[in-house]
C-alpha positions in Angstrom: 64.0 82.7 160.8 64.2 84.5 164.2 64.5 82.0 167.0 66.5 82.1 170.3 70.0 80.8 169.7 72.7 79.3 172.0 76.4 78.9 171.1 77.8 77.5 174.2 81.4 77.0 173.0 83.0 79.5 170.7 86.5 81.1 170.6 85.5 84.7 170.0 88.9 86.1 170.7 90.4 84.1 167.9 88.4 85.9 165.2 90.2 88.9 163.5 87.1 91.1 164.3 86.8 90.1 168.0 85.0 93.2 169.1 82.7 93.2 166.1 81.7 89.6 166.7 80.8 90.4 170.3 78.4 93.1 169.1 77.1 90.7 166.5 76.2 88.3 169.2 74.5 91.0 171.2 72.6 92.4 168.2 71.3 88.9 167.2 70.7 87.9 170.8 72.9 84.8 170.5 73.6 83.4 174.0 77.3 82.8 173.6 80.0 81.2 175.9 83.3 82.7 174.8 85.9 80.2 175.9 89.6 81.0 176.1 92.6 78.7 175.4 94.9 80.4 177.9 94.3 82.3 181.1 96.5 85.2 179.7 93.6 85.8 177.2 91.0 86.1 179.9 91.4 89.7 181.0 90.8 91.1 177.6 87.8 88.8 177.1 86.4 89.8 180.5 87.0 93.5 179.8 85.0 93.4 176.5 82.3 90.9 177.6 81.6 91.4 181.3 78.9 94.0 180.8 77.2 92.3 177.8 73.8 90.7 178.1 74.2 87.7 175.8 78.0 86.8 175.9 79.8 85.2 178.8 83.6 85.1 179.3 85.1 81.8 180.3 88.5 81.1 181.9 90.4 78.4 180.2 93.7 76.5 179.8 93.4 74.3 176.7 94.8 70.8 177.1 96.5 71.0 173.7 98.6 73.9 175.0 99.5 72.5 178.4 102.9 71.2 177.3 104.1 74.7 176.7 102.0 76.6 179.1 101.7 74.4 182.2 103.0 77.3 184.4 99.9 79.3 183.4 97.8 77.3 185.8 99.0 79.8 188.4 97.6 82.6 186.3 94.4 80.6 185.9 94.0 80.4 189.7 94.5 84.2 190.0 91.4 84.9 187.8 89.3 82.0 189.1 87.0 84.1 191.2 86.3 86.6 188.5 84.0 84.4 186.4 81.4 81.7 186.8 82.5 80.1 183.5 85.5 77.8 183.1 86.6 76.6 179.6 88.1 75.4 177.5 89.7 72.8 179.9 90.0 69.0 179.8 92.1 66.3 178.2 93.4 65.4 174.8 94.9 62.0 174.1 95.2 62.5 170.4 98.4 61.4 168.7 99.8 65.0 168.5 99.2 65.7 172.2 99.6 62.3 174.0 103.2 63.0 175.1 101.8 65.7 177.5 98.9 63.6 178.7 100.1 63.0 182.2 100.9 66.7 182.5 97.4 67.5 181.2 95.9 65.2 183.8 97.8 67.0 186.5 96.5 70.4 185.3 93.0 69.2 184.8 93.0 67.7 188.3 94.0 71.1 189.7 91.2 72.8 187.9 88.7 70.2 189.1 89.9 70.4 192.6 89.7 74.2 192.6 86.1 74.1 191.2 85.1 71.3 193.6 86.0 73.6 196.5 83.9 76.4 194.9 80.3 76.4 193.7 78.1 77.4 190.8 80.8 77.2 188.2 80.0 75.9 184.7 82.8 74.0 183.0 83.1 73.5 179.2 85.2 70.4 178.8 87.3 69.0 176.0 87.7 65.2 176.0 89.3 64.0 172.8 90.1 60.3 173.0 89.9 60.6 176.8 86.2 60.5 177.7 86.4 57.6 180.2 89.3 59.3 182.0 87.6 62.6 182.1 84.4 61.1 183.5 86.4 59.2 186.1 88.2 62.4 187.2 84.9 64.3 187.3 83.4 61.6 189.5 86.4 61.3 191.8 86.8 65.1 192.3 83.2 65.6 193.4 83.1 68.7 191.2 79.5 67.9 190.1 78.1 68.2 193.6 78.3 72.0 193.4 79.0 72.8 189.8 77.8 71.9 186.3 79.7 70.4 183.4 79.1 70.6 179.7 81.0 68.1 177.6 81.9 70.0 174.4 81.9 68.0 171.1 81.3 64.7 172.9 83.1 61.8 171.2 82.6 58.9 173.6 80.7 55.7 173.1 77.2 54.7 174.3 78.5 53.4 177.6 80.4 56.6 178.2 77.3 58.6 177.3 75.2 56.7 179.9 77.9 57.3 182.5 78.0 61.0 181.7 74.2 61.3 181.9 74.2 59.5 185.3 76.7 62.1 186.5 74.4 64.9 185.4 76.6 66.2 182.6 75.2 68.4 179.8 76.4 68.2 176.1 77.1 70.9 173.5 76.9 69.7 169.9 77.7 71.3 166.6 76.9 71.0 163.0 80.2 69.2 162.2 79.1 66.3 164.3 76.3 65.6 161.9 78.8 64.6 159.2 79.7 61.4 161.1 77.2 58.5 161.4 78.8 57.5 164.7 78.3 61.0 166.1 74.7 61.1 164.8 73.9 57.9 166.6 75.3 59.4 169.8 73.3 62.6 169.3 70.1 60.5 169.0 70.9 59.0 172.4 71.4 62.3 174.2 68.7 63.4 176.6 67.0 66.4 175.1 66.9 68.2 178.5 70.7 68.0 178.6 71.5 69.4 175.2 73.0 72.7 174.2 74.4 73.8 170.8 77.7 75.3 169.9 79.8 76.3 166.9 83.4 75.8 168.2 84.1 78.6 165.8 86.4 79.5 164.2 87.5 75.9 164.1 84.3 74.8 162.2 83.0 76.2 158.9 79.7 77.3 157.4 79.6 77.6 153.7 83.5 77.3 153.7 83.8 80.3 156.0 84.7 80.1 159.7 81.5 79.6 161.6 80.2 82.5 163.7 77.8 82.3 166.6 74.8 83.2 164.4 75.6 80.1 162.3 74.6 77.9 165.2 71.1 78.0 163.7 72.4 75.3 161.3 72.9 72.9 164.2 69.4 73.6 165.5 68.1 72.9 162.0 70.0 69.6 161.7 68.9 68.5 165.2 65.3 69.4 164.5 65.3 67.4 161.3 66.8 64.4 163.1 64.3 64.5 165.9 61.3 65.4 163.8 60.7 68.7 165.7 59.8 72.2 164.6 62.9 74.4 164.6 61.2 77.1 166.8 60.0 74.6 169.4 63.5 73.0 169.6 65.2 76.4 169.9 63.0 77.2 172.9 63.9 73.9 174.5 67.6 74.6 174.1 67.1 78.1 175.6 65.3 76.5 178.5 68.2 74.1 179.0 70.5 77.1 179.0 68.4 78.9 181.7 68.4 75.7 183.7 72.2 75.2 183.7 72.7 78.9 184.5 70.0 79.1 187.2 
């Protein structure tokens, strides 16, 4: 089935065939946000992607890497003006990363403050076990007055969801989320006009192989079945949401 596809959170540079997968996105017209985990990875991403029609290069500093790469926030600042897209950034209070949580908050606050003093940035935000704090920091920083936020792989509760919606956040969801009843209940509550799709590849799998942007169709199919919508119609809605967030 040929429908417009949106993969708004994918780590293209972590695939062994990085350059090929960029061309695959272009050939299949998959609107893809290529997030980076460190700012040192951004120049190569930007070099390969900046002139592409369907792929965007985002500047990130992943919270799970902050403990060892906190000094790279200075590199992140150097590249800030070169792209409209910021990601992957955020917080991770999971067991493995909690020791660096205060450091993560400091880095994330710097990122939010920098974006708040800019405009028209789009942030893809990680919020594992930290949704309330992420939302509090977003609200306090005033970043949403001039910029737009996408909560990637949202894992909060219904109250967090209502708060995020009230702040104007968008949400990118993936097929993996449909394996959890709790996540499916949250997806049902998400406003359709605030939804985008993602793969988070290569960290998710389709048919036991690392998901590629083209595989985001599976998420569209699962969401259409959940909502009782036609796949083509839903795909057009998601594309409309993309155009709205990037307008």
